[in-house]
C-alpha positions as CSV (number, residue, x, y, z in Angstrom):
1,M,0.0,0.0,0.0
2,D,1.3,3.4,-0.9
3,I,1.3,5.6,2.2
4,E,1.2,8.9,0.2
5,H,-2.2,8.0,-1.1
6,D,-3.7,6.6,2.1
7,F,-5.8,9.4,3.5
8,S,-6.3,7.7,6.9
9,D,-2.5,7.7,7.4
10,E,-2.3,11.4,6.5
11,Q,-5.0,12.1,9.1
12,Q,-3.1,10.0,11.7
13,C,0.1,12.0,10.9
14,M,-1.7,15.4,11.3
15,L,-3.2,14.2,14.6
16,H,0.3,13.4,15.8
17,V,1.5,16.8,14.6
18,D,-1.3,18.5,16.5
19,N,-0.4,16.5,19.7
20,I,3.2,17.6,19.3
21,F,2.1,21.2,18.9
22,Q,0.1,21.1,22.1
23,V,3.3,20.2,24.0
24,L,5.4,22.8,22.2
25,S,2.8,25.5,22.7
26,K,3.1,25.2,26.4
27,S,6.8,24.7,26.7
28,L,8.3,27.0,24.0
29,P,9.8,30.1,25.6
30,S,8.8,33.4,24.1
31,D,12.3,34.3,23.0
32,Q,12.4,31.0,21.0
33,I,9.2,31.5,19.0
34,Q,10.9,33.5,16.1
35,P,13.8,31.1,15.7
36,F,11.4,28.2,15.8
37,L,9.2,29.7,13.1
38,E,12.3,30.3,10.9
39,Q,13.1,26.6,11.1
40,L,9.5,25.8,10.2
41,Y,9.7,28.1,7.1
42,E,12.5,25.8,5.9
43,G,10.3,22.8,6.6
44,L,7.7,24.1,4.2
45,Q,10.2,23.4,1.4
46,D,10.6,19.7,2.3
47,P,10.1,17.5,-0.7
48,Q,8.1,15.0,1.4
49,D,4.5,16.1,1.3
50,N,3.7,14.9,4.8
51,S,6.7,16.7,6.2
52,S,5.9,20.0,4.6
53,S,2.2,19.6,5.5
54,G,3.2,19.0,9.1
55,A,5.5,22.1,9.1
56,C,2.6,24.1,7.7
57,V,0.2,22.8,10.4
58,V,2.6,23.6,13.2
59,L,3.5,27.0,11.7
60,N,-0.1,28.0,11.5
61,S,-0.9,26.7,15.0
62,V,2.1,28.6,16.5
63,V,1.2,31.8,14.8
64,K,-2.5,31.5,15.9
65,A,-1.6,30.6,19.5
66,R,1.5,32.6,20.2
67,G,1.7,35.2,17.4
68,G,0.8,38.0,19.7
69,E,4.1,37.5,21.4
70,L,5.9,38.4,18.1
71,T,4.5,41.9,18.1
72,P,7.8,43.4,19.4
73,E,9.6,41.6,16.5
74,V,7.4,43.1,13.8
75,S,8.5,46.5,12.4
76,T,5.8,49.2,12.7
77,D,7.8,51.6,10.6
78,R,6.3,50.4,7.3
79,A,3.4,52.2,5.7
80,W,1.2,49.7,3.9
């Protein structure tokens, strides 16, 4: 059976990614959020679909849960 086409395995993988995020969300220090996100950006380019999808899920979850802590890192000098 080809795992890449087995939807139930992909769901299982994303469930594990979500569980890992729950632990990371509570234990990742604020000063480590930006470096962690930078590593996840690299993971988005992984040639393995499940790996890049997992990086995307974690990236999205971290930004939603802890993105407010990045406010000091974001430049407010830009005019949009």
